C-alpha positions as CSV (number, residue, x, y, z in Angstrom):
1,X,0.0,0.0,0.0
2,X,1.4,3.4,-1.0
3,X,2.0,5.9,1.8
4,X,2.2,9.6,1.6
5,X,4.6,11.5,3.9
6,X,4.4,15.2,4.9
7,X,7.7,17.0,5.7
8,X,8.6,17.4,9.3
9,X,7.9,20.8,10.9
10,X,9.1,22.2,14.2
11,X,5.5,22.1,15.5
12,X,4.4,18.8,14.0
13,X,6.8,15.9,13.4
14,X,6.5,13.7,10.3
15,X,3.0,12.2,9.9
16,X,2.1,9.7,7.2
17,X,-1.3,8.4,6.3
18,X,-2.4,5.4,4.2
19,X,-6.1,5.6,3.4
20,X,-8.3,5.0,0.3
21,X,-11.8,6.0,-0.6
22,X,-13.8,3.1,-1.9
23,X,-15.3,3.8,-5.3
24,X,-18.7,5.4,-5.1
25,X,-18.6,5.5,-1.3
26,X,-20.2,8.1,0.9
27,X,-18.1,10.9,2.4
28,X,-15.6,9.3,4.8
29,X,-15.3,10.2,8.5
30,X,-12.3,12.4,9.3
31,X,-9.8,12.9,12.0
32,X,-8.6,16.4,12.7
33,X,-5.1,16.3,14.3
34,X,-3.5,19.3,15.9
35,X,-0.5,20.2,18.0
36,X,-0.4,23.4,20.0
37,X,-3.5,24.5,18.1
38,X,-1.5,26.2,15.4
39,X,-0.9,23.4,12.9
40,X,-3.7,21.1,11.7
41,X,-4.0,18.0,9.5
42,X,-7.3,16.5,8.3
43,X,-7.2,12.7,7.9
44,X,-10.0,10.8,6.2
45,X,-10.4,7.1,7.0
46,X,-12.9,4.3,6.4
47,X,-13.7,1.6,8.9
48,X,-10.3,1.1,10.5
49,X,-7.4,3.4,11.5
50,X,-4.3,2.5,13.4
51,X,-2.1,5.1,15.1
52,X,1.5,4.5,16.2
53,X,5.2,5.0,15.6
54,X,5.8,1.9,13.4
55,X,5.6,2.2,9.7
56,X,2.9,-0.5,9.4
57,X,0.3,1.9,11.0
58,X,-2.3,3.8,9.0
59,X,-1.3,7.0,10.7
60,X,2.4,7.2,11.6
61,X,3.5,9.7,14.2
62,X,7.3,9.8,14.3
63,X,7.7,10.7,18.0
64,X,9.5,8.7,20.7
65,X,6.6,9.3,23.2
66,X,4.2,7.5,20.8
67,X,4.2,3.7,21.2
68,X,4.9,1.5,18.2
69,X,1.2,0.5,18.0
70,X,-0.5,3.1,20.2
71,X,-4.3,3.2,19.3
72,X,-6.9,1.9,16.9
73,X,-10.2,3.4,15.7
74,X,-12.5,0.7,14.4
75,X,-16.1,0.7,13.1
76,X,-18.3,-2.1,14.6
77,X,-22.1,-2.4,14.0
78,X,-22.3,1.1,12.7
79,X,-20.4,2.7,15.6
80,X,-16.8,3.8,16.0
81,X,-14.7,2.6,18.9
82,X,-11.3,3.9,20.1
83,X,-9.0,1.3,21.8
84,X,-5.6,1.7,23.5
85,X,-3.3,-1.0,22.0
86,X,-1.3,-1.4,25.2
87,X,0.6,1.9,24.8
88,X,3.1,3.3,27.4
89,X,1.7,6.9,27.7
90,X,-2.0,6.0,27.1
91,X,-4.9,7.9,25.6
92,X,-6.4,10.8,27.5
93,X,-9.8,12.5,27.3
94,X,-9.4,15.7,29.4
95,X,-7.8,14.5,32.7
96,X,-9.1,11.0,32.4
97,X,-7.1,8.1,30.9
98,X,-9.2,5.9,28.7
99,X,-8.6,2.3,27.5
100,X,-11.7,1.7,25.3
101,X,-14.5,4.1,24.4
102,X,-17.3,4.5,21.9
103,X,-16.7,7.6,20.0
104,X,-19.1,9.9,18.0
105,X,-19.0,13.2,16.1
106,X,-16.9,15.7,18.0
107,X,-15.1,13.2,20.3
108,X,-11.7,14.7,21.2
109,X,-8.8,12.8,22.7
110,X,-5.1,13.3,23.3
111,X,-2.0,11.2,22.7
112,X,1.0,12.9,24.2
113,X,0.9,16.4,22.8
114,X,-1.3,15.6,19.8
115,X,-5.1,16.3,20.0
116,X,-7.5,14.4,17.8
117,X,-11.1,15.3,17.0
118,X,-13.3,12.8,15.2
119,X,-15.8,14.0,12.6
120,X,-18.2,11.3,11.6
121,X,-21.1,13.3,10.2
122,X,-21.3,14.1,6.5
123,X,-19.1,17.3,6.3
124,X,-20.9,20.5,5.3
125,X,-20.4,21.6,1.7
126,X,-19.0,25.0,0.5
127,X,-21.3,26.8,-1.9
128,X,-20.1,29.8,-3.9
129,X,-22.6,32.6,-4.4
130,X,-22.0,35.5,-6.6
131,X,-24.1,38.6,-6.0
132,X,-27.9,37.8,-6.1
133,X,-27.5,34.7,-8.2
134,X,-26.7,31.4,-6.4
135,X,-24.2,29.2,-8.3
136,X,-24.3,26.1,-6.2
137,X,-25.2,24.0,-9.2
138,X,-22.2,25.4,-11.1
139,X,-19.6,24.7,-8.4
140,X,-19.9,22.9,-5.1
141,X,-16.8,22.1,-3.1
142,X,-17.1,19.3,-0.5
143,X,-15.7,20.3,2.9
144,X,-13.1,17.6,3.2
145,X,-9.8,16.6,1.9
146,X,-10.7,17.1,-1.8
147,X,-11.3,20.8,-1.4
148,X,-8.1,21.4,0.5
149,X,-5.6,19.8,-1.9
150,X,-4.0,22.0,-4.6
151,X,-5.5,21.3,-8.0
152,X,-2.2,20.0,-9.4
153,X,-2.0,17.5,-6.6
154,X,-5.6,16.4,-7.1
155,X,-4.9,15.8,-10.8
156,X,-1.7,13.8,-10.2
157,X,-2.9,11.7,-7.3
158,X,-2.2,8.0,-7.8
159,X,-4.6,5.2,-6.9
160,X,-7.1,7.6,-5.4
161,X,-4.9,7.8,-2.3
162,X,-5.7,10.7,-0.1
163,X,-3.1,13.0,1.5
164,X,-3.6,14.7,4.8
165,X,-4.0,18.5,4.8
166,X,-1.8,20.9,6.7
167,X,-3.5,24.2,7.6
168,X,-2.1,27.0,9.7
169,X,-4.7,28.5,12.1
170,X,-4.4,31.3,14.6
171,X,-2.2,30.5,17.6
172,X,-4.8,31.8,20.1
173,X,-7.3,29.0,19.2
174,X,-6.1,26.9,22.1
175,X,-7.6,29.4,24.5
176,X,-11.1,28.4,23.2
177,X,-10.8,25.0,24.8
178,X,-10.4,26.5,28.3
179,X,-13.7,28.4,28.1
180,X,-16.6,26.8,30.0
181,X,-19.5,29.2,29.3
182,X,-21.4,29.6,26.0
183,X,-21.5,33.5,25.8
184,X,-17.7,33.7,26.4
185,X,-17.1,30.9,23.8
186,X,-19.1,32.7,21.1
187,X,-17.5,36.1,21.8
188,X,-14.0,34.6,21.6
189,X,-14.8,32.4,18.6
190,X,-16.1,35.4,16.6
191,X,-13.1,37.5,17.5
192,X,-10.8,34.6,16.4
193,X,-12.7,34.3,13.1
194,X,-12.6,38.0,12.3
195,X,-8.9,38.0,12.9
196,X,-8.2,34.8,10.9
197,X,-10.4,35.9,8.0
198,X,-9.0,39.5,8.0
199,X,-12.6,40.7,8.1
200,X,-14.1,44.0,9.1
201,X,-17.2,42.9,11.0
202,X,-19.3,39.9,11.9
203,X,-21.8,38.2,14.2
204,X,-22.8,34.9,15.6
205,X,-26.5,34.1,15.8
206,X,-28.2,31.1,17.3
207,X,-31.8,29.9,17.8
208,X,-33.7,31.0,20.8
209,X,-36.5,28.9,22.4
210,X,-39.0,30.1,19.8
211,X,-36.7,28.9,17.0
212,X,-35.8,32.5,15.9
213,X,-32.2,33.6,15.2
214,X,-30.9,36.2,17.6
215,X,-27.5,37.9,17.9
216,X,-25.3,36.1,20.5
217,X,-22.0,37.9,19.7
218,X,-21.2,40.9,17.4
219,X,-18.1,42.7,16.2
220,X,-17.9,46.2,14.7
221,X,-21.6,46.2,13.8
222,X,-23.7,49.4,13.8
223,X,-26.7,49.6,16.2
224,X,-29.8,47.8,15.0
225,X,-31.7,49.8,12.4
226,X,-28.9,52.0,11.2
227,X,-28.2,50.5,7.8
228,X,-26.7,47.0,8.4
229,X,-28.7,43.9,7.4
230,X,-27.5,40.4,6.8
231,X,-28.4,38.6,3.6
232,X,-31.2,36.2,4.4
233,X,-30.5,33.8,1.5
234,X,-26.9,33.3,2.7
235,X,-28.0,32.7,6.3
236,X,-30.6,30.1,5.0
237,X,-27.8,28.3,3.2
238,X,-25.7,28.2,6.3
239,X,-28.6,27.0,8.4
240,X,-29.0,24.2,5.9
241,X,-25.4,23.1,6.7
242,X,-23.6,25.0,3.9
243,X,-20.5,27.1,4.3
244,X,-21.1,30.1,2.0
245,X,-18.6,32.5,0.3
246,X,-20.3,35.4,-1.5
247,X,-18.1,37.8,-3.4
248,X,-19.3,41.3,-4.4
249,X,-22.7,41.4,-2.7
250,X,-24.2,44.3,-4.8
251,X,-26.5,45.9,-2.2
252,X,-23.8,46.3,0.5
253,X,-20.6,46.2,-1.6
254,X,-19.1,43.6,0.7
255,X,-17.7,40.1,0.6
256,X,-19.5,37.6,2.9
257,X,-18.4,34.4,4.6
258,X,-21.1,32.5,6.4
259,X,-20.6,29.1,8.1
260,X,-23.0,26.9,10.1
261,X,-22.7,26.1,13.9
262,X,-23.9,22.6,14.5
263,X,-24.7,20.9,17.8
264,X,-24.9,17.2,17.1
265,X,-26.7,16.8,13.7
266,X,-28.7,20.0,14.2
267,X,-27.6,23.4,12.9
268,X,-28.1,25.7,15.9
269,X,-26.7,29.0,14.4
270,X,-24.3,30.6,12.0
271,X,-21.0,32.5,11.9
272,X,-21.4,35.6,9.5
273,X,-18.3,37.6,8.5
274,X,-18.0,40.6,6.1
275,X,-15.1,42.3,4.3
276,X,-15.3,45.6,2.4
277,X,-15.5,45.3,-1.4
278,X,-12.5,47.5,-2.0
279,X,-10.4,44.8,-0.3
280,X,-9.3,41.5,-2.0
281,X,-11.7,38.6,-2.1
282,X,-11.3,35.9,0.6
283,X,-8.8,33.4,-0.6
284,X,-9.3,29.6,-0.6
285,X,-7.0,29.4,2.4
286,X,-9.2,31.9,4.3
287,X,-12.3,30.0,3.3
288,X,-10.8,26.8,4.6
289,X,-9.7,28.4,7.9
290,X,-13.2,29.8,8.6
291,X,-14.7,26.4,7.7
292,X,-12.5,24.6,10.2
293,X,-13.0,27.4,12.8
294,X,-16.8,27.0,12.5
295,X,-16.5,23.2,12.8
296,X,-14.2,23.4,15.8
297,X,-16.4,26.1,17.5
298,X,-19.4,23.8,16.9
299,X,-17.7,20.9,18.7
300,X,-16.8,23.2,21.7
301,X,-20.4,24.5,21.8
302,X,-21.7,21.0,21.8
303,X,-19.3,20.1,24.6
304,X,-20.4,23.0,26.8
305,X,-24.1,22.4,26.2
306,X,-23.6,18.6,27.0
307,X,-21.8,19.5,30.2
308,X,-24.5,21.9,31.2
309,X,-27.2,19.4,30.4
310,X,-25.4,16.7,32.5
311,X,-25.0,19.1,35.4
312,X,-28.7,20.0,35.3
313,X,-29.6,16.3,35.2
314,X,-27.4,15.6,38.1
315,X,-28.7,18.6,40.1
316,X,-32.3,17.4,39.5
317,X,-31.3,14.0,40.8
318,X,-29.8,15.7,43.9
319,X,-32.8,17.9,44.4
320,X,-35.1,14.9,44.1
321,X,-32.9,12.9,46.6
322,X,-32.8,15.8,49.0
323,X,-36.6,16.3,48.9
324,X,-37.1,12.6,49.5
325,X,-34.7,12.5,52.4
326,X,-36.3,15.6,54.0
327,X,-39.6,13.7,53.9
328,X,-38.4,10.5,55.6
329,X,-35.4,11.7,57.8
330,X,-36.0,13.3,61.2
331,X,-33.6,11.6,63.6
332,X,-30.3,13.3,64.5
333,X,-28.1,10.3,63.6
334,X,-29.5,10.1,60.1
335,X,-29.3,13.9,59.6
336,X,-25.7,13.8,60.5
337,X,-25.1,10.8,58.2
338,X,-26.8,12.7,55.4
339,X,-24.6,15.7,55.8
340,X,-21.5,13.5,55.9
341,X,-22.6,12.0,52.6
342,X,-22.8,15.4,50.9
343,X,-19.4,16.4,52.3
344,X,-17.6,13.2,51.4
345,X,-19.2,12.4,48.0
346,X,-17.1,14.8,45.8
347,X,-13.8,13.4,47.3
348,X,-12.5,10.6,45.0
349,X,-11.4,8.1,47.6
350,X,-12.7,4.6,48.7
351,X,-15.5,4.6,51.4
352,X,-16.5,1.8,53.7
353,X,-20.1,1.6,54.9
354,X,-20.9,-0.3,58.1
355,X,-24.2,-1.3,59.4
356,X,-26.6,-4.1,60.4
357,X,-28.4,-6.0,57.7
358,X,-31.3,-4.1,56.2
359,X,-30.2,-0.6,57.4
360,X,-30.0,0.8,53.8
361,X,-26.2,0.6,53.1
362,X,-26.8,0.4,49.4
363,X,-29.0,3.5,49.5
364,X,-26.1,5.3,51.2
365,X,-23.7,4.1,48.4
366,X,-26.2,5.3,45.7
367,X,-26.5,8.7,47.4
368,X,-22.7,9.0,47.5
369,X,-22.6,8.4,43.7
370,X,-25.4,10.9,43.0
371,X,-23.8,13.6,45.0
372,X,-20.4,13.1,43.4
373,X,-19.4,14.6,40.1
374,X,-18.7,11.3,38.4
375,X,-20.3,10.9,35.0
376,X,-20.0,7.1,34.6
377,X,-22.4,4.5,35.8
378,X,-23.2,3.1,39.2
379,X,-22.4,-0.6,39.2
380,X,-23.1,-3.0,42.1
381,X,-21.6,-6.4,42.9
382,X,-22.6,-8.6,45.9
383,X,-19.5,-10.4,47.1
384,X,-21.5,-13.1,48.9
385,X,-23.7,-13.9,46.0
386,X,-21.0,-14.8,43.4
387,X,-19.3,-18.2,43.6
388,X,-15.5,-18.1,44.2
389,X,-14.7,-19.8,40.9
390,X,-16.3,-17.0,38.8
391,X,-15.8,-14.0,41.1
392,X,-12.5,-12.9,39.5
393,X,-14.0,-12.9,36.0
394,X,-17.0,-11.0,37.3
395,X,-14.8,-8.3,38.8
396,X,-12.0,-8.0,36.2
397,X,-13.6,-9.5,33.0
398,X,-12.3,-12.2,30.7
399,X,-11.2,-12.8,27.1
400,X,-12.2,-15.6,24.8
401,X,-10.4,-18.8,25.8
402,X,-9.5,-17.8,29.3
403,X,-11.5,-20.8,30.6
404,X,-14.1,-23.1,29.3
405,X,-17.0,-21.1,27.9
406,X,-15.3,-17.8,28.4
407,X,-15.9,-14.9,26.0
408,X,-14.8,-11.4,25.6
409,X,-16.6,-9.8,28.6
410,X,-15.9,-6.7,30.6
411,X,-15.9,-7.0,34.3
412,X,-17.7,-4.8,36.8
413,X,-14.7,-2.6,37.2
414,X,-14.6,-1.8,33.5
415,X,-18.3,-1.2,33.4
416,X,-17.9,1.3,36.3
417,X,-15.2,3.3,34.5
418,X,-15.6,7.0,35.3
419,X,-18.3,6.0,37.7
420,X,-18.8,4.1,41.0
421,X,-18.5,0.4,41.9
422,X,-20.4,-0.7,45.0
423,X,-19.0,-3.9,46.6
424,X,-21.7,-5.1,49.0
425,X,-20.9,-7.7,51.6
426,X,-17.2,-7.1,51.2
427,X,-16.5,-9.2,54.3
428,X,-17.5,-12.3,52.4
429,X,-14.8,-11.8,49.7
430,X,-12.5,-14.8,49.7
431,X,-9.0,-14.1,51.1
432,X,-7.3,-15.3,47.8
433,X,-9.1,-12.6,45.8
434,X,-8.4,-9.7,48.2
435,X,-4.9,-9.0,47.0
436,X,-6.1,-8.5,43.4
437,X,-8.7,-5.9,44.6
438,X,-6.0,-4.3,46.7
439,X,-3.7,-4.0,43.7
440,X,-6.4,-2.2,41.7
441,X,-7.1,0.2,44.5
442,X,-3.3,1.0,44.6
443,X,-2.6,1.5,40.8
444,X,-6.1,1.7,39.1
445,X,-5.0,-1.0,36.7
446,X,-6.6,-4.3,35.7
447,X,-5.9,-7.3,33.4
448,X,-8.8,-9.4,32.2
449,X,-8.6,-13.2,32.8
450,X,-6.6,-14.7,30.0
451,X,-5.2,-11.4,28.7
452,X,-1.8,-9.7,29.0
453,X,-2.9,-6.2,28.3
454,X,-3.2,-3.8,31.2
455,X,-6.1,-1.3,31.3
456,X,-6.1,1.8,33.4
457,X,-9.5,2.7,34.8
458,X,-11.0,5.6,36.8
459,X,-13.4,3.9,39.3
460,X,-14.5,5.1,42.8
461,X,-14.9,2.0,45.0
462,X,-17.5,1.9,47.8
463,X,-17.7,-1.2,50.0
464,X,-20.2,-2.2,52.6
465,X,-20.5,-5.0,55.2
466,X,-22.5,-5.9,58.3
467,X,-19.6,-7.9,59.7
468,X,-16.9,-6.9,62.2
469,X,-13.9,-6.6,59.9
470,X,-11.5,-6.1,62.7
471,X,-12.5,-9.5,64.1
472,X,-12.1,-11.0,60.7
473,X,-8.6,-9.5,60.5
474,X,-7.6,-11.2,63.8
475,X,-9.1,-14.4,62.4
476,X,-6.9,-14.0,59.3
477,X,-10.0,-14.0,57.0
478,X,-9.7,-10.4,55.9
479,X,-6.5,-8.5,55.0
480,X,-5.5,-5.6,57.2
481,X,-4.0,-3.7,54.3
482,X,-7.2,-4.0,52.3
483,X,-9.2,-2.7,55.3
484,X,-6.9,0.3,55.6
485,X,-7.2,1.0,51.8
486,X,-11.0,0.8,51.9
487,X,-11.5,2.7,55.2
488,X,-10.2,6.1,54.2
489,X,-13.7,7.3,55.2
490,X,-16.1,5.1,57.3
491,X,-19.8,5.7,57.4
492,X,-21.9,3.9,60.0
493,X,-25.6,3.5,59.2
494,X,-27.6,3.4,62.5
495,X,-30.1,0.6,63.1
496,X,-33.7,1.4,62.9
497,X,-34.2,1.0,66.7
498,X,-31.6,3.9,67.1
499,X,-33.6,6.2,65.0
500,X,-37.2,5.7,66.0
501,X,-38.2,9.2,64.9
502,X,-37.8,8.0,61.3
503,X,-40.2,5.0,61.7
504,X,-43.5,7.0,61.2
505,X,-42.3,8.9,58.1
506,X,-40.9,5.7,56.7
507,X,-44.2,3.8,57.2
508,X,-46.1,6.6,55.5
509,X,-43.6,6.7,52.6
510,X,-43.9,3.0,52.0
511,X,-47.7,3.1,52.2
512,X,-47.9,5.7,49.4
513,X,-45.1,4.1,47.4
514,X,-46.8,0.7,47.3
515,X,-50.1,2.4,46.5
516,X,-48.5,4.1,43.5
517,X,-46.7,1.0,42.4
518,X,-49.7,-1.3,42.5
519,X,-52.4,1.2,41.8
520,X,-54.4,0.7,44.9
521,X,-55.8,3.1,47.5
522,X,-53.2,3.9,50.2
523,X,-54.6,2.7,53.6
524,X,-54.5,4.9,56.7
525,X,-53.2,3.7,60.0
526,X,-54.6,4.5,63.5
527,X,-52.5,5.8,66.3
528,X,-52.4,2.6,68.4
529,X,-51.1,0.5,65.5
530,X,-48.6,3.3,64.6
531,X,-47.3,3.4,68.2
532,X,-47.0,-0.4,68.2
533,X,-44.9,-0.3,65.1
534,X,-42.7,2.5,66.5
535,X,-42.0,0.5,69.7
536,X,-41.1,-2.7,67.8
537,X,-37.4,-3.7,67.9
538,X,-37.1,-4.3,64.1
539,X,-34.0,-6.5,64.1
540,X,-34.3,-6.7,60.3
541,X,-34.3,-2.9,60.2
542,X,-35.7,-1.0,57.2
543,X,-35.9,-4.1,55.0
544,X,-38.1,-5.8,57.6
545,X,-40.2,-2.6,58.1
546,X,-40.7,-2.4,54.3
547,X,-41.8,-6.0,54.0
548,X,-44.2,-5.6,57.0
549,X,-45.8,-2.5,55.5
550,X,-46.3,-4.3,52.2
551,X,-48.1,-7.1,54.0
552,X,-50.1,-4.7,56.0
553,X,-51.1,-2.8,52.8
554,X,-52.3,-6.0,51.2
555,X,-54.2,-7.1,54.3
556,X,-55.9,-3.7,54.8
557,X,-57.0,-3.4,51.1
558,X,-57.4,0.3,51.4
559,X,-59.0,0.3,54.9
560,X,-57.4,1.6,58.1
561,X,-54.6,-0.5,59.5
562,X,-55.4,-1.4,63.1
563,X,-54.0,-3.7,65.8
564,X,-56.1,-6.5,64.4
565,X,-54.4,-6.0,61.0
566,X,-51.0,-6.2,62.8
567,X,-51.9,-9.3,64.7
568,X,-53.1,-11.0,61.5
569,X,-49.8,-10.3,59.8
570,X,-47.4,-11.1,62.6
571,X,-48.3,-12.6,66.0
572,X,-45.3,-10.8,67.5
573,X,-47.6,-7.7,67.6
574,X,-50.1,-7.9,70.5
575,X,-53.4,-6.1,71.2
576,X,-52.6,-4.9,74.7
577,X,-49.9,-2.3,75.1
578,X,-48.8,-4.0,78.3
579,X,-47.9,-7.1,76.3
580,X,-45.8,-5.3,73.7
581,X,-42.5,-6.8,72.7
582,X,-40.3,-4.4,74.7
583,X,-36.6,-4.0,74.6
584,X,-34.8,-6.6,76.8
585,X,-32.0,-5.5,79.0
586,X,-29.6,-6.7,76.2
587,X,-30.1,-6.0,72.5
588,X,-28.7,-9.4,71.7
589,X,-31.3,-11.0,74.0
590,X,-34.0,-9.0,72.3
591,X,-32.9,-10.1,68.9
592,X,-32.6,-13.8,70.0
593,X,-36.1,-13.7,71.4
594,X,-37.5,-12.2,68.2
595,X,-35.8,-14.7,66.0
596,X,-37.0,-17.6,68.1
597,X,-40.6,-16.3,68.0
598,X,-40.3,-15.9,64.2
599,X,-39.1,-19.5,63.9
600,X,-41.9,-20.8,66.1
601,X,-44.5,-18.9,64.1
602,X,-43.3,-20.5,60.9
603,X,-42.9,-24.0,62.2
604,X,-39.1,-23.6,62.1
605,X,-39.2,-23.0,58.4
606,X,-35.9,-21.0,58.1
607,X,-36.6,-19.6,54.6
608,X,-40.0,-18.3,55.6
609,X,-38.6,-16.9,58.9
610,X,-35.8,-15.1,57.0
611,X,-38.4,-13.5,54.7
612,X,-40.5,-12.3,57.7
613,X,-37.3,-10.9,59.3
614,X,-36.4,-9.2,56.1
615,X,-32.9,-10.7,56.0
616,X,-31.0,-13.1,53.8
617,X,-31.3,-16.8,54.5
618,X,-27.5,-17.1,55.0
619,X,-27.6,-14.2,57.5
620,X,-30.5,-15.9,59.4
621,X,-28.4,-19.0,59.6
622,X,-25.4,-17.0,61.0
623,X,-27.7,-15.5,63.7
624,X,-29.1,-18.9,64.6
625,X,-25.6,-20.2,65.0
626,X,-24.6,-17.1,67.1
627,X,-27.6,-17.5,69.4
628,X,-27.5,-21.3,69.4
629,X,-31.1,-21.5,68.2
630,X,-31.9,-25.1,67.3
631,X,-35.2,-26.8,66.6
632,X,-36.5,-28.5,69.7
633,X,-36.7,-32.3,69.7
634,X,-40.2,-33.7,69.3
């Protein structure tokens, strides 16, 4: 395959590209490469593009910091994916290192000092308009590699190979990337375009909520109504995705350049520049510069709007969570815990959540994720529910052939990249697996089972357990160094008996939640039944309370919940207040008594007793062993 090489420059070392356009194909996706924002190349490619230092790559970057085979862009099932090929210096998106990512139009990434922007949409065309008469049918130039090559080079090209373009752009363009507000971006983009195009005046207009174009940035324009008016036909062409160059506009005696600003696939506005007629017409180089500026400005505008939209979505989630918590949290211990969650959430360190079964540790972990600034997903893994033999592949992933029946499958850590992984029941993790988790927490790197490639991830790990990890450390069933790594912050979730002020709002919350979920009339509850529920010990905590309220709702069928309803659901509730199940001198004795009564009421059916208690069957077994509860001999 023939390869074309550009001469080395001080700003941009040698770069070679091998790429061919299939006969009769659609416009190819393009890769805009820049270094220090003053030197650009536009690279077209088809379904596959390899980047690296070796000569067998499609895009060769002769730079010692670039690995021999650094990265690959590949189309799969209609989508493009960027993959790190085991490079030394990695691929970066902002301040995050990425190993594998789906990419779309406008996706920008960095390899060492090189910045790459992917353009997958059909590129806008450049239509020349002369005066009042549109000549788009006479000459249309496709915005892409064809329009940027000198005519002689286009004629002499062999085998339809495509050369990359090198275009010099203003050195202050790199300042645009640092802007995080839309008004400032549009002001700076317009000023940059006016200077680059050597123009006299201009404006940027975008759609308002009513769909009308309004000025968002102006330069050297007279006040409205004092003689200046933009050409509507040219703006319409730009709003249809065309970059327009109009020489000698008769009415105003000016040259006009007009380019679209697109957010996604929708044209949101236009960049409109004018130059006096007594000056030279805009050159092809100027036209190209303005076209790339409008494209780059569009990508930055889309990035800002996406960031604002994500921030609003996250804020709405936070507001919803705060409103819910204000409704069901009244006790001082939970109010303190809630404030701790909001304080710790933005700090990117591991967190250990401790609490009895059913206290809501997973809800705390979810709240920590929602109040953080992490944009990735929230992934959960129950360490006690996964058999030891497949736990490692569940956590780290696997490649085809790693073991019998294995396929290429990402693990929970990969799925949680840029997000949060919640490891529930961390105390049940096998001791042989703990060093591997510890290694990830220390260097943020994983290797799938059966693979040799190392992947760097950005994952915030939150762990939870109802066990005493310090005792497990003494018993040599849990590593002390893993405990120290996980316990940078420790949050303790109080048991329901320690926060009785929350029982009534929780009951009312569950009553209305089940009514909405199952489309039935929410039952009311009388004071006697409510006081009975408030004084109950709830060894199964919120999980047991939730299950009890569901059974009460079904039993009441829209009527008022009374003591009779409670007695029918659970014989541990009594009609006379003097016979209530009251706290024993010891909490352990109280729990033992409750578990025994639950077992007796179910005929010592452990599965059914565990459901009533609202705890896992394995946890119920552990408590039976702890309290030496055995079925009496007949």
